[in-house]
C-alpha positions, 0 to 999 in steps of 0.5 A, spaced: 114 600 108 115 607 104 119 609 109 124 603 109 125 604 102 128 610 105 132 610 110 135 604 105 137 608 099 139 614 104 143 607 108 146 606 100 149 612 100 152 614 106 154 606 107 157 606 099 159 613 098 167 613 096 172 616 098 172 623 102 169 629 098 168 625 091 160 624 092 161 632 096 163 635 089 157 632 086 152 630 090 145 634 092 146 639 098 139 637 099 141 630 100 147 631 103 143 635 110 137 629 109 143 625 110 146 628 116 140 631 119 138 622 118 144 620 123 143 628 128 136 624 130 138 617 131 144 621 135 139 625 138 134 619 139 139 614 141 144 618 146 141 623 147 146 625 154 153 624 148 156 631 150 163 631 145 167 633 139 163 629 135 156 632 136 158 637 136 160 637 130 155 633 127 150 639 131 155 645 125 155 640 120 146 639 119 146 647 121 151 649 114 147 643 110 140 646 112 142 654 111 145 652 104 139 647 102 135 653 104 139 658 099 138 654 094 131 652 094 132 646 092 127 643 098 121 649 099 119 646 105 126 645 108 123 645 116 117 641 115 121 637 110 127 636 117 121 635 121 117 630 117 124 626 118 124 626 125 118 624 126 119 618 122 124 616 127 121 619 133 113 616 131 115 609 129 123 608 127 125 609 134 119 605 137 123 598 134 126 596 142 132 593 137 132 601 133 139 603 137 142 597 137 141 595 129 138 597 121 140 602 117 140 608 122 143 605 125 149 602 121 149 610 117 151 613 124 156 608 125 160 610 118 161 617 120 163 616 126 167 612 123 170 617 119 171 621 124 170 629 125 175 632 120 172 628 114 165 631 116 168 637 117 171 637 112 165 634 106 161 639 109 165 645 106 166 640 100 158 640 099 158 646 101 161 649 095 158 645 090 155 651 085 146 650 085 147 648 077 152 641 079 146 640 083 144 633 081 137 630 082 135 625 087 139 623 092 143 619 086 
C-alpha cells in the first residue's frame, strides 16, 4: 500500500510538473533525483537492450543529480535509498506482467521520453543550479 502511494506521488509530480524549468527552479534536488532514478530503473527493466541518446542522457542526469544530492546531504544515505528504489521495482512492482505497459512509473517514463533529450539536459542543469537554501522539504 505504501509503495503504491510513493509511486503515485512521484508520478503525479512528474506528470503535473509545470513548463520546463519552473519545477527545477524550486524543487528539492533529491526529489528530482529520485524521480529520474525511478525512470532510469524502469527503462533498465523494461528496455534492457535499448542503447540510444535518450538512455545516455537519462543516465548522465541521474549521475549528476546523485552527486549534487550527495553534496547537499539532503539524503543521508543516498546509495542505500537508490538500492531501495531498485529493490522496490525489481522485487515487487516489476513482477506485475503489466508493469512495462501501464501504471504510474510507466506514465513517468513516457512523460520523460516525450519531453525529450534537450528538456532532460536543461531541466537537470536548472535543478543542479538551485542553491541549498532554496531546497524545499519533500517533493512538493
